[in-house]
All heavy atoms as a GROMACS GRO file, in nm:
protein
  649
    1MET      N    1  11.027  10.370  10.124
    1MET     CA    2  11.082  10.250  10.057
    1MET      C    3  11.106  10.138  10.154
    1MET      O    4  11.107  10.026  10.108
    1MET     CB    5  11.214  10.291   9.990
    1MET     CG    6  11.206  10.351   9.857
    1MET     SD    7  11.149  10.234   9.730
    1MET     CE    8  11.151  10.339   9.591
    2PHE      N    9  11.124  10.168  10.280
    2PHE     CA   10  11.152  10.060  10.368
    2PHE      C   11  11.044   9.971  10.397
    2PHE      O   12  11.065   9.850  10.412
    2PHE     CB   13  11.210  10.124  10.506
    2PHE     CG   14  11.276  10.022  10.593
    2PHE    CD1   15  11.398   9.965  10.552
    2PHE    CD2   16  11.223   9.981  10.708
    2PHE    CE1   17  11.461   9.866  10.628
    2PHE    CE2   18  11.276   9.886  10.789
    2PHE     CZ   19  11.399   9.829  10.754
    3LYS      N   20  10.923  10.026  10.392
    3LYS     CA   21  10.804   9.938  10.400
    3LYS      C   22  10.798   9.841  10.290
    3LYS      O   23  10.761   9.719  10.307
    3LYS     CB   24  10.676  10.025  10.402
    3LYS     CG   25  10.651  10.094  10.534
    3LYS     CD   26  10.518  10.162  10.528
    3LYS     CE   27  10.488  10.242  10.656
    3LYS     NZ   28  10.362  10.310  10.643
    4ILE      N   29  10.826   9.886  10.176
    4ILE     CA   30  10.818   9.805  10.054
    4ILE      C   31  10.927   9.695  10.061
    4ILE      O   32  10.903   9.580  10.033
    4ILE     CB   33  10.834   9.883   9.925
    4ILE    CG1   34  10.732   9.998   9.916
    4ILE    CG2   35  10.836   9.799   9.798
    4ILE    CD1   36  10.758  10.098   9.813
    5PHE      N   37  11.044   9.731  10.109
    5PHE     CA   38  11.155   9.643  10.123
    5PHE      C   39  11.113   9.531  10.220
    5PHE      O   40  11.131   9.408  10.191
    5PHE     CB   41  11.276   9.711  10.172
    5PHE     CG   42  11.387   9.616  10.207
    5PHE    CD1   43  11.466   9.556  10.108
    5PHE    CD2   44  11.414   9.585  10.344
    5PHE    CE1   45  11.564   9.466  10.137
    5PHE    CE2   46  11.518   9.496  10.373
    5PHE     CZ   47  11.591   9.440  10.270
    6ARG      N   48  11.057   9.562  10.336
    6ARG     CA   49  11.017   9.466  10.437
    6ARG      C   50  10.911   9.370  10.382
    6ARG      O   51  10.914   9.254  10.404
    6ARG     CB   52  10.969   9.532  10.565
    6ARG     CG   53  11.086   9.580  10.648
    6ARG     CD   54  11.040   9.627  10.781
    6ARG     NE   55  10.976   9.754  10.765
    6ARG     CZ   56  10.874   9.803  10.838
    6ARG    NH1   57  10.827   9.730  10.931
    6ARG    NH2   58  10.825   9.918  10.818
    7ARG      N   59  10.817   9.428  10.303
    7ARG     CA   60  10.712   9.344  10.250
    7ARG      C   61  10.765   9.244  10.147
    7ARG      O   62  10.729   9.131  10.149
    7ARG     CB   63  10.610   9.436  10.184
    7ARG     CG   64  10.475   9.360  10.155
    7ARG     CD   65  10.365   9.460  10.119
    7ARG     NE   66  10.400   9.554  10.016
    7ARG     CZ   67  10.371   9.682  10.022
    7ARG    NH1   68  10.309   9.735  10.120
    7ARG    NH2   69  10.410   9.765   9.921
    8ILE      N   70  10.852   9.287  10.057
    8ILE     CA   71  10.915   9.196   9.960
    8ILE      C   72  11.008   9.103  10.031
    8ILE      O   73  11.007   8.984   9.993
    8ILE     CB   74  10.991   9.281   9.854
    8ILE    CG1   75  10.893   9.368   9.779
    8ILE    CG2   76  11.064   9.188   9.756
    8ILE    CD1   77  10.966   9.465   9.682
    9LYS      N   78  11.078   9.141  10.126
    9LYS     CA   79  11.179   9.055  10.199
    9LYS      C   80  11.101   8.940  10.268
    9LYS      O   81  11.147   8.825  10.269
    9LYS     CB   82  11.259   9.135  10.302
    9LYS     CG   83  11.354   9.051  10.374
    9LYS     CD   84  11.425   9.138  10.482
    9LYS     CE   85  11.512   9.051  10.567
    9LYS     NZ   86  11.568   9.122  10.684
   10ALA      N   87  10.981   8.965  10.321
   10ALA     CA   88  10.905   8.864  10.391
   10ALA      C   89  10.865   8.758  10.295
   10ALA      O   90  10.854   8.641  10.324
   10ALA     CB   91  10.784   8.931  10.455
   11ARG      N   92  10.836   8.800  10.171
   11ARG     CA   93  10.791   8.698  10.070
   11ARG      C   94  10.903   8.630   9.990
   11ARG      O   95  10.888   8.513   9.965
   11ARG     CB   96  10.696   8.769   9.972
   11ARG     CG   97  10.560   8.803  10.024
   11ARG     CD   98  10.475   8.865   9.917
   11ARG     NE   99  10.513   9.000   9.902
   11ARG     CZ  100  10.533   9.051   9.778
   11ARG    NH1  101  10.512   8.983   9.670
   11ARG    NH2  102  10.572   9.179   9.762
   12ARG      N  103  11.006   8.704   9.957
   12ARG     CA  104  11.106   8.655   9.864
   12ARG      C  105  11.240   8.643   9.919
   12ARG      O  106  11.331   8.583   9.856
   12ARG     CB  107  11.107   8.746   9.739
   12ARG     CG  108  10.976   8.743   9.669
   12ARG     CD  109  10.989   8.810   9.536
   12ARG     NE  110  10.855   8.807   9.471
   12ARG     CZ  111  10.815   8.905   9.385
   12ARG    NH1  112  10.893   9.008   9.362
   12ARG    NH2  113  10.698   8.889   9.337
   13GLY      N  114  11.275   8.707  10.026
   13GLY     CA  115  11.407   8.700  10.088
   13GLY      C  116  11.484   8.836  10.074
   13GLY      O  117  11.446   8.920   9.996
   14HIS      N  118  11.593   8.839  10.141
   14HIS     CA  119  11.672   8.966  10.152
   14HIS      C  120  11.731   9.010  10.012
   14HIS      O  121  11.712   9.124   9.973
   14HIS     CB  122  11.782   8.942  10.253
   14HIS     CG  123  11.869   9.068  10.268
   14HIS    ND1  124  11.826   9.177  10.338
   14HIS    CD2  125  11.997   9.089  10.226
   14HIS    CE1  126  11.930   9.265  10.330
   14HIS    NE2  127  12.031   9.215  10.268
   15LYS      N  128  11.804   8.917   9.951
   15LYS     CA  129  11.870   8.949   9.826
   15LYS      C  130  11.774   8.995   9.715
   15LYS      O  131  11.798   9.089   9.644
   15LYS     CB  132  11.960   8.833   9.776
   15LYS     CG  133  12.080   8.815   9.865
   15LYS     CD  134  12.168   8.707   9.810
   15LYS     CE  135  12.286   8.681   9.905
   15LYS     NZ  136  12.369   8.572   9.860
   16LYS      N  137  11.667   8.917   9.695
   16LYS     CA  138  11.570   8.952   9.595
   16LYS      C  139  11.496   9.081   9.627
   16LYS      O  140  11.463   9.157   9.538
   16LYS     CB  141  11.472   8.838   9.575
   16LYS     CG  142  11.531   8.715   9.514
   16LYS     CD  143  11.433   8.617   9.477
   16LYS     CE  144  11.497   8.496   9.411
   16LYS     NZ  145  11.412   8.401   9.360
   17ALA      N  146  11.480   9.111   9.752
   17ALA     CA  147  11.417   9.245   9.792
   17ALA      C  148  11.505   9.356   9.752
   17ALA      O  149  11.460   9.462   9.707
   17ALA     CB  150  11.384   9.241   9.943
   18ILE      N  151  11.638   9.341   9.775
   18ILE     CA  152  11.733   9.444   9.740
   18ILE      C  153  11.724   9.472   9.592
   18ILE      O  154  11.720   9.585   9.543
   18ILE     CB  155  11.874   9.412   9.787
   18ILE    CG1  156  11.881   9.419   9.941
   18ILE    CG2  157  11.976   9.505   9.728
   18ILE    CD1  158  12.012   9.371   9.995
   19ILE      N  159  11.731   9.365   9.511
   19ILE     CA  160  11.724   9.375   9.364
   19ILE      C  161  11.597   9.437   9.322
   19ILE      O  162  11.597   9.524   9.232
   19ILE     CB  163  11.747   9.243   9.296
   19ILE    CG1  164  11.881   9.180   9.335
   19ILE    CG2  165  11.730   9.244   9.151
   19ILE    CD1  166  12.001   9.271   9.293
   20ALA      N  167  11.486   9.405   9.382
   20ALA     CA  168  11.354   9.461   9.347
   20ALA      C  169  11.347   9.609   9.379
   20ALA      O  170  11.299   9.686   9.292
   20ALA     CB  171  11.242   9.394   9.423
   21ILE      N  172  11.405   9.656   9.488
   21ILE     CA  173  11.402   9.798   9.521
   21ILE      C  174  11.500   9.872   9.426
   21ILE      O  175  11.464   9.984   9.379
   21ILE     CB  176  11.450   9.818   9.670
   21ILE    CG1  177  11.348   9.755   9.764
   21ILE    CG2  178  11.471   9.968   9.700
   21ILE    CD1  179  11.213   9.817   9.759
   22CYS      N  180  11.611   9.816   9.390
   22CYS     CA  181  11.706   9.876   9.294
   22CYS      C  182  11.640   9.890   9.164
   22CYS      O  183  11.653   9.999   9.097
   22CYS     CB  184  11.834   9.795   9.284
   22CYS     SG  185  11.937   9.803   9.432
   23ARG      N  186  11.565   9.788   9.121
   23ARG     CA  187  11.502   9.796   8.992
   23ARG      C  188  11.391   9.905   8.990
   23ARG      O  189  11.375   9.977   8.891
   23ARG     CB  190  11.434   9.658   8.961
   23ARG     CG  191  11.370   9.657   8.822
   23ARG     CD  192  11.326   9.515   8.793
   23ARG     NE  193  11.272   9.512   8.658
   23ARG     CZ  194  11.147   9.504   8.625
   23ARG    NH1  195  11.053   9.502   8.720
   23ARG    NH2  196  11.106   9.504   8.501
   24MET      N  197  11.318   9.917   9.104
   24MET     CA  198  11.213  10.020   9.110
   24MET      C  199  11.281  10.162   9.106
   24MET      O  200  11.225  10.248   9.028
   24MET     CB  201  11.140  10.008   9.242
   24MET     CG  202  11.050   9.884   9.253
   24MET     SD  203  10.990   9.844   9.415
   24MET     CE  204  10.866   9.971   9.434
   25ILE      N  205  11.391  10.183   9.170
   25ILE     CA  206  11.459  10.310   9.165
   25ILE      C  207  11.512  10.336   9.031
   25ILE      O  208  11.500  10.452   8.975
   25ILE     CB  209  11.573  10.314   9.272
   25ILE    CG1  210  11.513  10.302   9.412
   25ILE    CG2  211  11.657  10.434   9.256
   25ILE    CD1  212  11.611  10.291   9.524
   26LEU      N  213  11.579  10.238   8.963
   26LEU     CA  214  11.629  10.259   8.834
   26LEU      C  215  11.517  10.285   8.732
   26LEU      O  216  11.534  10.365   8.640
   26LEU     CB  217  11.712  10.138   8.788
   26LEU     CG  218  11.851  10.122   8.851
   26LEU    CD1  219  11.909   9.993   8.810
   26LEU    CD2  220  11.938  10.240   8.809
   27THR      N  221  11.405  10.224   8.747
   27THR     CA  222  11.292  10.247   8.657
   27THR      C  223  11.243  10.389   8.673
   27THR      O  224  11.216  10.463   8.574
   27THR     CB  225  11.175  10.146   8.683
   27THR    OG1  226  11.226  10.017   8.676
   27THR    CG2  227  11.055  10.170   8.592
   28ALA      N  228  11.234  10.440   8.796
   28ALA     CA  229  11.194  10.570   8.822
   28ALA      C  230  11.293  10.675   8.759
   28ALA      O  231  11.250  10.766   8.694
   28ALA     CB  232  11.179  10.597   8.969
   29ILE      N  233  11.422  10.649   8.773
   29ILE     CA  234  11.522  10.735   8.717
   29ILE      C  235  11.515  10.734   8.564
   29ILE      O  236  11.516  10.847   8.501
   29ILE     CB  237  11.665  10.690   8.766
   29ILE    CG1  238  11.678  10.718   8.915
   29ILE    CG2  239  11.771  10.757   8.684
   29ILE    CD1  240  11.804  10.652   8.969
   30TRP      N  241  11.492  10.624   8.507
   30TRP     CA  242  11.481  10.616   8.360
   30TRP      C  243  11.365  10.693   8.311
   30TRP      O  244  11.374  10.773   8.215
   30TRP     CB  245  11.471  10.468   8.310
   30TRP     CG  246  11.460  10.458   8.166
   30TRP    CD1  247  11.569  10.451   8.083
   30TRP    CD2  248  11.352  10.448   8.086
   30TRP    NE1  249  11.531  10.443   7.952
   30TRP    CE2  250  11.397  10.441   7.953
   30TRP    CE3  251  11.217  10.448   8.107
   30TRP    CZ2  252  11.308  10.431   7.842
   30TRP    CZ3  253  11.132  10.441   8.003
   30TRP    CH2  254  11.172  10.432   7.873
   31HIS      N  255  11.246  10.681   8.380
   31HIS     CA  256  11.128  10.762   8.334
   31HIS      C  257  11.154  10.908   8.356
   31HIS      O  258  11.110  10.990   8.275
   31HIS     CB  259  11.010  10.713   8.420
   31HIS     CG  260  10.948  10.588   8.363
   31HIS    ND1  261  10.891  10.576   8.240
   31HIS    CD2  262  10.949  10.464   8.415
   31HIS    CE1  263  10.848  10.447   8.229
   31HIS    NE2  264  10.886  10.378   8.331
   32ILE      N  265  11.216  10.946   8.467
   32ILE     CA  266  11.247  11.092   8.489
   32ILE      C  267  11.335  11.147   8.377
   32ILE      O  268  11.311  11.254   8.320
   32ILE     CB  269  11.309  11.111   8.628
   32ILE    CG1  270  11.211  11.079   8.737
   32ILE    CG2  271  11.364  11.253   8.647
   32ILE    CD1  272  11.272  11.066   8.874
   33LEU      N  273  11.437  11.072   8.342
   33LEU     CA  274  11.533  11.124   8.243
   33LEU      C  275  11.473  11.118   8.103
   33LEU      O  276  11.506  11.204   8.018
   33LEU     CB  277  11.664  11.044   8.250
   33LEU     CG  278  11.746  11.061   8.376
   33LEU    CD1  279  11.864  10.976   8.380
   33LEU    CD2  280  11.787  11.209   8.394
   34SER      N  281  11.396  11.016   8.069
   34SER     CA  282  11.342  11.006   7.935
   34SER      C  283  11.233  11.107   7.914
   34SER      O  284  11.217  11.155   7.796
   34SER     CB  285  11.296  10.867   7.909
   34SER     OG  286  11.187  10.836   7.991
   35LYS      N  287  11.154  11.137   8.011
   35LYS     CA  288  11.041  11.236   7.996
   35LYS      C  289  11.083  11.382   8.026
   35LYS      O  290  11.011  11.473   8.003
   35LYS     CB  291  10.926  11.199   8.083
   35LYS     CG  292  10.861  11.064   8.047
   35LYS     CD  293  10.746  11.035   8.147
   35LYS     CE  294  10.684  10.903   8.107
   35LYS     NZ  295  10.577  10.866   8.202
   36LEU      N  296  11.199  11.391   8.088
   36LEU     CA  297  11.243  11.524   8.143
   36LEU      C  298  11.144  11.596   8.218
   36LEU      O  299  11.116  11.716   8.204
   36LEU     CB  300  11.294  11.612   8.022
   36LEU     CG  301  11.404  11.557   7.933
   36LEU    CD1  302  11.421  11.641   7.811
   36LEU    CD2  303  11.530  11.547   8.015
   37GLU      N  304  11.080  11.521   8.311
   37GLU     CA  305  10.984  11.581   8.406
   37GLU      C  306  11.025  11.555   8.546
   37GLU      O  307  11.096  11.457   8.569
   37GLU     CB  308  10.846  11.510   8.382
   37GLU     CG  309  10.780  11.541   8.250
   37GLU     CD  310  10.648  11.461   8.227
   37GLU    OE1  311  10.614  11.387   8.317
   37GLU    OE2  312  10.593  11.479   8.123
   38PRO      N  313  10.980  11.642   8.641
   38PRO     CA  314  11.018  11.616   8.778
   38PRO      C  315  10.952  11.487   8.837
   38PRO      O  316  10.845  11.452   8.780
   38PRO     CB  317  10.976  11.741   8.852
   38PRO     CG  318  10.877  11.804   8.762
   38PRO     CD  319  10.906  11.764   8.621
   39TYR      N  320  11.009  11.435   8.935
   39TYR     CA  321  10.956  11.311   8.995
   39TYR      C  322  10.834  11.353   9.075
   39TYR      O  323  10.838  11.440   9.165
   39TYR     CB  324  11.064  11.249   9.082
   39TYR     CG  325  11.015  11.120   9.147
   39TYR    CD1  326  11.001  11.008   9.070
   39TYR    CD2  327  11.000  11.114   9.286
   39TYR    CE1  328  10.960  10.889   9.133
   39TYR    CE2  329  10.958  10.999   9.353
   39TYR     CZ  330  10.942  10.886   9.270
   39TYR     OH  331  10.898  10.769   9.326
   40PRO      N  332  10.721  11.279   9.056
   40PRO     CA  333  10.598  11.312   9.135
   40PRO      C  334  10.622  11.261   9.279
   40PRO      O  335  10.681  11.151   9.304
   40PRO     CB  336  10.486  11.240   9.067
   40PRO     CG  337  10.557  11.128   8.992
   40PRO     CD  338  10.692  11.176   8.961
   41SER      N  339  10.561  11.331   9.377
   41SER     CA  340  10.583  11.295   9.514
   41SER      C  341  10.522  11.160   9.551
   41SER      O  342  10.562  11.091   9.642
   41SER     CB  343  10.532  11.403   9.607
   41SER     OG  344  10.390  11.420   9.586
   42ASP      N  345  10.407  11.126   9.484
   42ASP     CA  346  10.351  10.999   9.518
   42ASP      C  347  10.422  10.881   9.457
   42ASP      O  348  10.402  10.769   9.500
   42ASP     CB  349  10.194  10.997   9.469
   42ASP     CG  350  10.182  11.025   9.320
   42ASP    OD1  351  10.270  11.097   9.264
   42ASP    OD2  352  10.088  10.968   9.266
   43GLY      N  353  10.505  10.908   9.358
   43GLY     CA  354  10.588  10.800   9.303
   43GLY      C  355  10.511  10.695   9.225
   43GLY      O  356  10.404  10.721   9.170
   44PHE      N  357  10.559  10.578   9.224
   44PHE     CA  358  10.505  10.468   9.138
   44PHE      C  359  10.447  10.356   9.236
   44PHE      O  360  10.418  10.249   9.180
   44PHE     CB  361  10.606  10.414   9.044
   44PHE     CG  362  10.729  10.376   9.108
   44PHE    CD1  363  10.760  10.249   9.151
   44PHE    CD2  364  10.834  10.466   9.117
   44PHE    CE1  365  10.875  10.215   9.216
   44PHE    CE2  366  10.951  10.436   9.176
   44PHE     CZ  367  10.979  10.308   9.228
   45VAL      N  368  10.445  10.380   9.358
   45VAL     CA  369  10.400  10.280   9.449
   45VAL      C  370  10.252  10.299   9.483
   45VAL      O  371  10.209  10.412   9.517
   45VAL     CB  372  10.480  10.287   9.585
   45VAL    CG1  373  10.424  10.181   9.681
   45VAL    CG2  374  10.628  10.263   9.555
   46THR      N  375  10.172  10.200   9.466
   46THR     CA  376  10.028  10.213   9.494
   46THR      C  377  10.006  10.180   9.642
   46THR      O  378  10.066  10.090   9.700
   46THR     CB  379   9.946  10.117   9.406
   46THR    OG1  380   9.990   9.985   9.432
   46THR    CG2  381   9.964  10.152   9.258
   47VAL      N  382   9.908  10.249   9.702
   47VAL     CA  383   9.876  10.229   9.836
   47VAL      C  384   9.772  10.111   9.845
   47VAL      O  385   9.671  10.114   9.772
   47VAL     CB  386   9.816  10.355   9.902
   47VAL    CG1  387   9.766  10.329  10.041
   47VAL    CG2  388   9.917  10.468   9.886
   48ARG      N  389   9.803  10.018   9.930
   48ARG     CA  390   9.713   9.904   9.945
   48ARG      C  391   9.646   9.913  10.079
   48ARG      O  392   9.719   9.915  10.183
   48ARG     CB  393   9.790   9.770   9.936
   48ARG     CG  394   9.852   9.747   9.800
   48ARG     CD  395   9.912   9.615   9.786
   48ARG     NE  396   9.983   9.575   9.906
   48ARG     CZ  397  10.053   9.465   9.908
   48ARG    NH1  398  10.063   9.388   9.811
   48ARG    NH2  399  10.108   9.432  10.030
   49PRO      N  400   9.512   9.924  10.086
   49PRO     CA  401   9.448   9.936  10.224
   49PRO      C  402   9.468   9.803  10.295
   49PRO      O  403   9.476   9.697  10.237
   49PRO     CB  404   9.310   9.962  10.182
   49PRO     CG  405   9.288   9.916  10.045
   49PRO     CD  406   9.423   9.928   9.975
   50ALA      N  407   9.465   9.809  10.425
   50ALA     CA  408   9.469   9.693  10.505
   50ALA      C  409   9.343   9.610  10.493
   50ALA      O  410   9.240   9.662  10.469
   50ALA     CB  411   9.492   9.735  10.658
   51LYS      N  412   9.350   9.480  10.517
   51LYS     CA  413   9.238   9.395  10.509
   51LYS      C  414   9.147   9.423  10.628
   51LYS      O  415   9.189   9.420  10.741
   51LYS     CB  416   9.276   9.246  10.507
   51LYS     CG  417   9.362   9.215  10.385
   51LYS     CD  418   9.411   9.064  10.394
   51LYS     CE  419   9.497   9.029  10.275
   51LYS     NZ  420   9.544   8.889  10.283
   52SER      N  421   9.019   9.443  10.597
   52SER     CA  422   8.929   9.478  10.703
   52SER      C  423   8.876   9.353  10.777
   52SER      O  424   8.820   9.361  10.886
   52SER     CB  425   8.809   9.560  10.654
   52SER     OG  426   8.742   9.477  10.559
   53ASN      N  427   8.891   9.234  10.718
   53ASN     CA  428   8.841   9.113  10.780
   53ASN      C  429   8.937   9.038  10.862
   53ASN      O  430   8.915   8.931  10.916
   53ASN     CB  431   8.787   9.024  10.668
   53ASN     CG  432   8.896   8.980  10.567
   53ASN    OD1  433   9.009   9.030  10.577
   53ASN    ND2  434   8.862   8.894  10.481
   54LYS      N  435   9.058   9.094  10.880
   54LYS     CA  436   9.155   9.027  10.965
   54LYS      C  437   9.141   9.066  11.111
   54LYS      O  438   9.146   9.182  11.147
   54LYS     CB  439   9.299   9.065  10.917
   54LYS     CG  440   9.404   8.987  10.992
   54LYS     CD  441   9.540   8.996  10.925
   54LYS     CE  442   9.633   8.905  10.986
   54LYS     NZ  443   9.751   8.881  10.917
   55VAL      N  444   9.112   8.970  11.194
   55VAL     CA  445   9.089   8.987  11.335
   55VAL      C  446   9.190   8.905  11.418
   55VAL      O  447   9.209   8.785  11.388
   55VAL     CB  448   8.940   8.950  11.371
   55VAL    CG1  449   8.919   8.969  11.518
   55VAL    CG2  450   8.846   9.030  11.286
   56LEU      N  451   9.244   8.972  11.516
   56LEU     CA  452   9.342   8.892  11.608
   56LEU      C  453   9.284   8.890  11.746
   56LEU      O  454   9.208   8.980  11.789
   56LEU     CB  455   9.474   8.976  11.623
   56LEU     CG  456   9.559   8.993  11.495
   56LEU    CD1  457   9.673   9.080  11.524
   56LEU    CD2  458   9.608   8.858  11.444
   57SER      N  459   9.309   8.777  11.811
   57SER     CA  460   9.263   8.767  11.952
   57SER      C  461   9.368   8.848  12.032
   57SER      O  462   9.477   8.890  11.985
   57SER     CB  463   9.268   8.621  11.996
   57SER     OG  464   9.402   8.569  11.996
   58THR      N  465   9.333   8.863  12.161
   58THR     CA  466   9.422   8.942  12.246
   58THR      C  467   9.553   8.874  12.259
   58THR      O  468   9.660   8.939  12.257
   58THR     CB  469   9.360   8.960  12.385
   58THR    OG1  470   9.226   9.013  12.374
   58THR    CG2  471   9.432   9.042  12.479
   59ALA      N  472   9.556   8.746  12.275
   59ALA     CA  473   9.683   8.672  12.287
   59ALA      C  474   9.766   8.683  12.159
   59ALA      O  475   9.891   8.695  12.163
   59ALA     CB  476   9.657   8.521  12.318
   60GLN      N  477   9.698   8.677  12.042
   60GLN     CA  478   9.774   8.687  11.917
   60GLN      C  479   9.835   8.830  11.904
   60GLN      O  480   9.950   8.844  11.855
   60GLN     CB  481   9.681   8.658  11.800
   60GLN     CG  482   9.642   8.511  11.787
   60GLN     CD  483   9.542   8.495  11.680
   60GLN    OE1  484   9.451   8.580  11.656
   60GLN    NE2  485   9.550   8.376  11.611
   61ALA      N  486   9.755   8.929  11.944
   61ALA     CA  487   9.808   9.069  11.929
   61ALA      C  488   9.921   9.087  12.021
   61ALA      O  489  10.019   9.154  11.983
   61ALA     CB  490   9.691   9.166  11.965
   62LEU      N  491   9.918   9.034  12.142
   62LEU     CA  492  10.027   9.050  12.240
   62LEU      C  493  10.154   8.975  12.190
   62LEU      O  494  10.258   9.023  12.204
   62LEU     CB  495   9.988   9.000  12.378
   62LEU     CG  496   9.891   9.080  12.451
   62LEU    CD1  497   9.843   9.012  12.579
   62LEU    CD2  498   9.939   9.219  12.485
   63ASN      N  499  10.135   8.858  12.134
   63ASN     CA  500  10.251   8.783  12.077
   63ASN      C  501  10.307   8.858  11.958
   63ASN      O  502  10.432   8.857  11.941
   63ASN     CB  503  10.207   8.647  12.036
   63ASN     CG  504  10.187   8.552  12.156
   63ASN    OD1  505  10.247   8.574  12.264
   63ASN    ND2  506  10.105   8.458  12.141
   64LEU      N  507  10.228   8.926  11.880
   64LEU     CA  508  10.276   8.999  11.766
   64LEU      C  509  10.364   9.116  11.817
   64LEU      O  510  10.467   9.146  11.759
   64LEU     CB  511  10.163   9.047  11.677
   64LEU     CG  512  10.197   9.134  11.563
   64LEU    CD1  513  10.282   9.054  11.455
   64LEU    CD2  514  10.071   9.190  11.498
   65LEU      N  515  10.308   9.185  11.910
   65LEU     CA  516  10.384   9.304  11.962
   65LEU      C  517  10.511   9.255  12.035
   65LEU      O  518  10.619   9.322  12.017
   65LEU     CB  519  10.295   9.376  12.064
   65LEU     CG  520  10.182   9.454  12.011
   65LEU    CD1  521  10.096   9.508  12.116
   65LEU    CD2  522  10.237   9.563  11.919
   66LYS      N  523  10.513   9.146  12.104
   66LYS     CA  524  10.641   9.091  12.167
   66LYS      C  525  10.736   9.051  12.061
   66LYS      O  526  10.853   9.073  12.080
   66LYS     CB  527  10.598   8.975  12.255
   66LYS     CG  528  10.537   9.014  12.386
   66LYS     CD  529  10.495   8.886  12.469
   66LYS     CE  530  10.419   8.926  12.590
   66LYS     NZ  531  10.370   8.809  12.665
   67SER      N  532  10.691   8.991  11.945
   67SER     CA  533  10.787   8.954  11.842
   67SER      C  534  10.846   9.072  11.774
   67SER      O  535  10.952   9.061  11.713
   67SER     CB  536  10.713   8.873  11.739
   67SER     OG  537  10.623   8.946  11.663
   68ARG      N  538  10.782   9.189  11.788
   68ARG     CA  539  10.837   9.318  11.734
   68ARG      C  540  10.916   9.393  11.837
   68ARG      O  541  10.936   9.512  11.821
   68ARG     CB  542  10.729   9.397  11.666
   68ARG     CG  543  10.671   9.326  11.546
   68ARG     CD  544  10.569   9.406  11.478
   68ARG     NE  545  10.519   9.332  11.364
   68ARG     CZ  546  10.421   9.375  11.284
   68ARG    NH1  547  10.366   9.495  11.299
   68ARG    NH2  548  10.380   9.299  11.181
   69ASP      N  549  10.954   9.335  11.942
   69ASP     CA  550  11.037   9.390  12.049
   69ASP      C  551  10.967   9.501  12.128
   69ASP      O  552  11.035   9.588  12.182
   69ASP     CB  553  11.174   9.441  11.999
   69ASP     CG  554  11.256   9.326  11.939
   69ASP    OD1  555  11.243   9.216  11.992
   69ASP    OD2  556  11.334   9.353  11.842
   70TYR      N  557  10.834   9.495  12.143
   70TYR     CA  558  10.765   9.590  12.228
   70TYR      C  559  10.767   9.529  12.370
   70TYR      O  560  10.761   9.408  12.391
   70TYR     CB  561  10.619   9.611  12.186
   70TYR     CG  562  10.601   9.704  12.073
   70TYR    CD1  563  10.611   9.660  11.938
   70TYR    CD2  564  10.590   9.840  12.090
   70TYR    CE1  565  10.594   9.743  11.831
   70TYR    CE2  566  10.575   9.925  11.982
   70TYR     CZ  567  10.580   9.877  11.857
   70TYR     OH  568  10.566   9.962  11.749
   71ILE      N  569  10.777   9.617  12.475
   71ILE     CA  570  10.770   9.576  12.612
   71ILE      C  571  10.630   9.604  12.658
   71ILE      O  572  10.580   9.710  12.654
   71ILE     CB  573  10.872   9.646  12.694
   71ILE    CG1  574  11.016   9.620  12.646
   71ILE    CG2  575  10.860   9.609  12.847
   71ILE    CD1  576  11.121   9.699  12.709
   72ILE      N  577  10.566   9.497  12.707
   72ILE     CA  578  10.423   9.510  12.747
   72ILE      C  579  10.417   9.513  12.906
   72ILE      O  580  10.467   9.415  12.965
   72ILE     CB  581  10.340   9.395  12.689
   72ILE    CG1  582  10.347   9.401  12.542
   72ILE    CG2  583  10.197   9.406  12.740
   72ILE    CD1  584  10.288   9.283  12.468
   73LYS      N  585  10.358   9.610  12.963
   73LYS     CA  586  10.346   9.628  13.107
   73LYS      C  587  10.200   9.629  13.139
   73LYS      O  588  10.121   9.689  13.069
   73LYS     CB  589  10.413   9.746  13.159
   73LYS     CG  590  10.564   9.750  13.136
   73LYS     CD  591  10.625   9.876  13.194
   73LYS     CE  592  10.773   9.875  13.173
   73LYS     NZ  593  10.835   9.996  13.225
   74ASP      N  594  10.161   9.571  13.254
   74ASP     CA  595  10.025   9.578  13.294
   74ASP      C  596   9.992   9.706  13.367
   74ASP      O  597   9.865   9.744  13.374
   74ASP     CB  598   9.989   9.458  13.384
   74ASP     CG  599   9.985   9.325  13.304
   74ASP    OD1  600   9.968   9.339  13.181
   74ASP    OD2  601  10.012   9.220  13.360
   75ASP      N  602  10.084   9.767  13.432
   75ASP     CA  603  10.052   9.885  13.512
   75ASP      C  604  10.036  10.005  13.422
   75ASP      O  605  10.104  10.018  13.322
   75ASP     CB  606  10.162   9.910  13.620
   75ASP     CG  607  10.297   9.929  13.559
   75ASP    OD1  608  10.320   9.883  13.438
   75ASP    OD2  609  10.385   9.989  13.621
   76VAL      N  610   9.948  10.099  13.468
   76VAL     CA  611   9.924  10.223  13.394
   76VAL      C  612  10.000  10.334  13.462
   76VAL      O  613   9.993  10.350  13.582
   76VAL     CB  614   9.773  10.257  13.395
   76VAL    CG1  615   9.746  10.384  13.319
   76VAL    CG2  616   9.693  10.139  13.333
   77PRO      N  617  10.081  10.410  13.384
   77PRO     CA  618  10.155  10.517  13.446
   77PRO      C  619  10.069  10.624  13.506
   77PRO      O  620   9.962  10.656  13.443
   77PRO     CB  621  10.245  10.570  13.336
   77PRO     CG  622  10.180  10.531  13.211
   77PRO     CD  623  10.107  10.404  13.239
   78SER      N  624  10.097  10.681  13.621
   78SER     CA  625  10.019  10.783  13.687
   78SER      C  626  10.043  10.915  13.609
   78SER      O  627  10.154  10.945  13.564
   78SER     CB  628  10.051  10.796  13.827
   78SER     OG  629  10.190  10.833  13.845
   79THR      N  630   9.943  11.000  13.597
   79THR     CA  631   9.954  11.122  13.529
   79THR      C  632  10.005  11.230  13.627
   79THR      O  633   9.966  11.231  13.744
   79THR     CB  634   9.820  11.170  13.469
   79THR    OG1  635   9.730  11.179  13.574
   79THR    CG2  636   9.775  11.073  13.364
   80VAL      N  637  10.090  11.314  13.582
   80VAL     CA  638  10.147  11.416  13.667
   80VAL      C  639  10.074  11.550  13.644
   80VAL      O  640  10.059  11.588  13.527
   80VAL     CB  641  10.299  11.444  13.640
   80VAL    CG1  642  10.354  11.552  13.720
   80VAL    CG2  643  10.374  11.310  13.656
   81SER      N  644  10.019  11.608  13.745
   81SER     CA  645   9.945  11.738  13.730
   81SER      C  646  10.020  11.854  13.765
   81SER      O  647  10.099  11.858  13.851
   81SER     CB  648   9.815  11.734  13.816
   81SER     OG  649   9.739  11.619  13.778
   0.00000   0.00000   0.00000
């Protein structure tokens, strides 16, 4: 659910994302109780494949990782045998 929350939050904001997630959960609960069936593991969220035509340059990829709090080092750690 957290992935869905982040995706909605990026487009609509924090408060609307919380309401959207609550609505999704309440809808699932209503369907479970009205049909008296167990909740399916795949749920009601559809999987969206990543766009295959999106290409980043090395600089863009590094800036994306830095914005997500990754630490980028140029040295390669030595392997211990």
